[in-house]
C-alpha positions in Angstrom: -64.2 93.4 56.9 -64.0 92.8 60.8 -66.9 94.1 62.8 -66.2 95.3 66.4 -70.1 94.1 67.6 -70.4 92.9 71.0 -73.4 90.6 72.1 -75.0 93.7 74.1 -75.6 95.5 70.8 -77.5 92.8 69.3 -79.4 92.6 72.4 -79.8 96.4 72.3 -81.0 96.2 68.7 -83.5 93.6 69.3 -85.2 95.3 72.2 -85.8 98.3 70.0 -86.8 96.2 67.2 -89.5 94.6 69.5 -90.7 97.8 71.2 -90.4 100.0 68.3 -90.1 102.7 70.9 -86.5 103.8 72.4 -87.9 104.9 75.7 -89.9 101.7 76.4 -86.8 99.7 75.1 -84.5 101.5 77.3 -86.6 100.9 80.5 -86.7 97.4 79.4 -82.8 97.0 79.5 -82.3 99.3 82.6 -80.3 101.7 80.6 -80.9 105.4 79.8 -82.5 106.3 76.6 -79.7 108.5 75.3 -77.2 105.7 76.2 -79.5 103.1 74.2 -79.6 105.6 71.1 -75.8 105.9 71.2 -75.2 102.1 71.3 -77.6 101.7 68.2 -76.2 104.5 66.4 -72.7 102.7 67.0 -73.9 99.3 65.7 -75.3 101.1 62.7 -71.9 102.7 61.8 -70.1 99.5 62.4 -72.3 97.7 60.0 -72.7 100.6 57.6 -76.5 100.2 57.2 -79.7 102.0 58.4 -81.5 99.9 61.0 -84.4 102.4 62.0 -86.3 105.4 60.6 -88.4 107.5 62.4 -91.9 108.8 60.8 -94.2 111.4 62.8 -92.3 110.4 65.9 -92.9 106.6 65.1 -89.8 104.2 65.0 -90.1 101.7 62.1 -87.5 99.0 60.8 -85.9 99.6 57.6 -85.7 96.5 55.4 -82.3 95.8 56.7 -83.8 96.0 60.2 -86.4 93.6 59.4 -83.9 91.1 58.1 -81.6 91.6 60.9 -84.3 91.3 63.7 -85.3 87.9 62.2 -81.5 86.5 61.9 -80.3 87.9 65.1 -83.1 86.7 67.1 -82.6 83.2 65.7 -78.7 83.4 66.4 -79.0 84.8 69.7 -81.2 81.9 70.7 -78.9 79.4 69.3 -76.1 81.4 71.3 -78.2 81.2 74.7 -79.1 77.5 73.9 -75.2 77.0 73.8 -74.4 78.7 76.8 -77.1 77.0 78.9 -75.9 73.5 77.9 -72.2 74.5 79.0 -73.5 75.6 82.3 -75.4 72.2 82.4 -72.3 70.5 81.6 -70.5 72.1 84.2 -73.2 71.0 86.9 -72.9 67.4 85.6 -75.7 67.4 83.2 -75.2 66.2 79.6 -77.4 68.6 78.0 -81.2 69.8 78.1 -84.2 68.7 75.7 -87.2 71.4 75.8 -90.1 69.5 75.1 -93.7 70.9 74.1 -96.8 68.7 74.3 -100.6 68.5 74.4 -102.0 66.8 77.2 -102.9 63.4 75.8 -99.0 62.9 75.2 -98.4 63.0 78.8 -100.8 60.0 79.5 -98.3 57.0 78.2 -96.2 58.3 75.3 -94.1 60.9 77.0 -93.5 59.1 80.4 -92.6 55.7 78.5 -90.2 57.7 76.0 -88.4 59.4 79.0 -88.0 56.2 80.8 -86.5 54.3 78.1 -84.2 57.4 76.9 -82.7 57.8 80.5 -81.8 54.3 80.7 -79.1 54.9 78.0 -78.8 58.7 78.6 -78.6 59.5 81.9 -78.0 63.1 83.2 -80.3 64.9 80.7 -82.6 67.9 81.8 -86.1 67.5 80.4 -88.0 70.7 80.3 -91.6 70.1 79.6 -94.4 72.5 78.9 -97.9 71.7 77.9 -98.8 74.1 75.2 -101.2 73.9 72.3 -100.3 73.1 68.8 -100.0 76.6 67.3 -97.9 77.6 70.1 -95.7 74.6 69.7 -94.9 75.3 66.0 -94.3 79.0 67.1 -91.7 78.1 69.5 -90.2 75.3 67.4 -89.6 77.8 64.7 -87.9 80.1 67.1 -85.8 77.0 68.8 -87.5 77.7 72.3 -88.7 74.0 71.9 -86.6 71.2 70.6 -89.3 68.6 70.0 -93.1 69.0 70.0 -96.0 66.3 70.5 -99.1 67.5 68.4 -102.1 66.8 66.8 -101.7 68.2 63.5 -102.0 66.7 60.0 -99.3 68.8 58.4 -96.7 71.5 59.3 -94.8 74.3 58.2 -92.1 73.3 55.4 -89.1 74.2 57.7 -90.5 71.6 60.5 -90.4 67.7 60.3 -93.3 65.9 61.2 -93.9 62.3 62.1 -97.0 60.2 63.2 -96.3 58.2 66.4 -99.8 57.1 67.4 -102.9 56.6 65.7 -106.1 55.9 68.0 -109.6 56.0 68.2 -111.6 58.6 69.7 -113.7 58.0 73.0 -117.1 59.4 74.3 -117.0 61.0 77.7 -119.9 60.9 80.0 -120.9 61.6 83.8 -120.3 58.3 85.8 -124.0 58.1 86.5 -125.3 58.6 82.6 -128.2 56.2 81.8 -126.1 55.1 78.4 -123.1 52.9 78.9 -120.8 50.5 76.6 -123.9 48.1 76.6 -126.8 50.3 75.2 -124.8 52.5 73.5 -125.5 52.7 69.6 -124.4 55.7 68.1 -123.7 59.3 68.8 -126.9 60.1 67.2 -128.5 59.1 70.6 -126.9 62.6 71.6 -128.3 64.7 69.5 -129.8 66.8 72.1 -126.8 66.8 74.5 -124.7 69.7 75.3 -121.1 69.0 74.0 -117.8 70.4 75.8 -114.9 70.3 73.0 -111.5 71.3 72.6 -111.5 74.7 71.2 -110.4 75.1 67.3 -107.0 76.9 68.3 -105.9 73.7 70.2 -105.8 72.2 66.5 -107.8 73.4 63.4 -107.6 70.0 61.8 -108.3 68.0 64.9 -111.4 70.0 65.3 -112.4 69.5 61.9 -111.9 65.7 62.4 -114.2 65.6 65.3 -116.7 68.0 63.5 -116.7 65.3 60.5 -117.9 62.4 63.2 -121.0 64.7 64.1 -121.4 65.2 60.0 -121.4 61.4 59.7 -124.0 61.2 62.5 -126.3 63.8 60.6 -126.5 66.5 63.1 -124.5 69.7 64.2 -123.7 69.5 68.1 -124.7 72.0 70.5 -121.4 73.2 71.8 -121.9 74.7 75.3 -118.0 75.2 76.2 -114.7 75.1 74.5 -111.5 74.7 76.3 -107.7 73.7 75.4 -107.2 71.3 78.8 -108.7 68.0 79.3 -108.9 68.2 82.8 -111.4 71.1 82.3 -113.3 69.0 79.9 -113.5 66.1 82.6 -114.1 68.4 85.5 -117.2 70.2 83.5 -118.5 66.7 82.2 -118.0 65.3 85.9 -120.7 68.1 86.8 -123.2 67.5 84.3 -122.4 70.4 82.1 -122.3 68.3 79.1 -120.5 65.3 77.5 -117.5 65.1 75.4 -115.1 63.5 72.6 -111.5 63.0 73.5 -108.8 60.8 72.0 -108.3 57.1 73.5 -105.3 57.8 75.5 -106.9 60.4 77.6 -109.2 57.5 78.9 -106.5 56.3 81.0 -106.8 59.6 83.2 -108.0 58.8 86.7 -109.6 61.2 89.4 -112.7 62.1 88.0 -116.3 60.8 88.0 -116.8 60.1 84.5 -116.8 57.0 82.2 -115.6 56.4 78.4 -117.2 54.7 75.7 -114.7 53.9 72.9 -115.9 55.1 69.5 -114.2 52.1 67.4 -117.0 51.7 64.8 -116.5 54.9 63.3 -114.0 56.1 60.4 -112.2 58.8 62.0 -109.2 58.5 64.2 -106.9 60.8 65.6 -103.1 61.1 65.2 -100.3 62.0 67.8 -97.4 63.2 65.8 -93.7 64.5 66.6 -92.7 67.7 65.1 -89.3 69.4 65.2 -87.1 72.1 63.4 -84.7 70.5 60.9 -82.3 73.2 61.7 -82.0 72.3 65.3 -78.6 71.2 66.3 -79.2 69.9 69.8 -77.2 66.7 69.7 -80.1 65.1 72.3 -82.8 65.7 69.8 -81.1 63.5 67.3 -80.7 60.8 70.0 -84.2 60.9 71.0 -85.6 60.8 67.4 -83.6 57.9 66.8 -85.2 56.1 69.7 -88.7 57.2 68.6 
């Protein structure tokens, strides 16, 4: 059976499926509500299915509607990515790679990767976003990202994960703190200190590993601030709001009145991994994975 469905019908359906409200969806699409209702009716008749049901003035997706929302969303992103790549090719680019990363990956890993990759693969557009681990997972599953740099121990089954760096943690102190690398003995010296840590939503597994460091030292930390950005941590430490623990790669960050003590005697290490969707067909992703 041949379906006379246009791309706009899919966009209309997804707008209503997202809003579950015809008037709001129509406003979002800049069309009239009767016009939108008519187009959804055409789509339902063409497919021979019911996509929405109304219950007490509420719009709900049918089982078919739920299925098509998921499938159409994924396929529309693939089509959009294809069209964007075609436009890039027209402009002289070979394609685009959308990269998500946690802040520590930008210190050395990503810059070195891109420099080496561009030597053999010029004219690639790199789109980089600093976002937390969970958001990277969501964006990889929806194909909004091609590859992520994360601090996770495991990932959903539809995603592939590979560790590319294992490193020590570092203690972060104000520049003028009386403890330094020479008189530092253990974290137990800081039982009374306030700690500024990465929020658990940054990565639950990373947060748990940091908590294990405190467990091994026999105390629970007094946490004064949580954040997802290293720059916030360093600014707070610089202004004596507390001290922190971060991955060693962040010790290369400059511009703050702080100092680092490497915790190379503890058992805990932190991993930086790459994450990607096995169903992603971007050819540039394949090339960069080979380089990694």
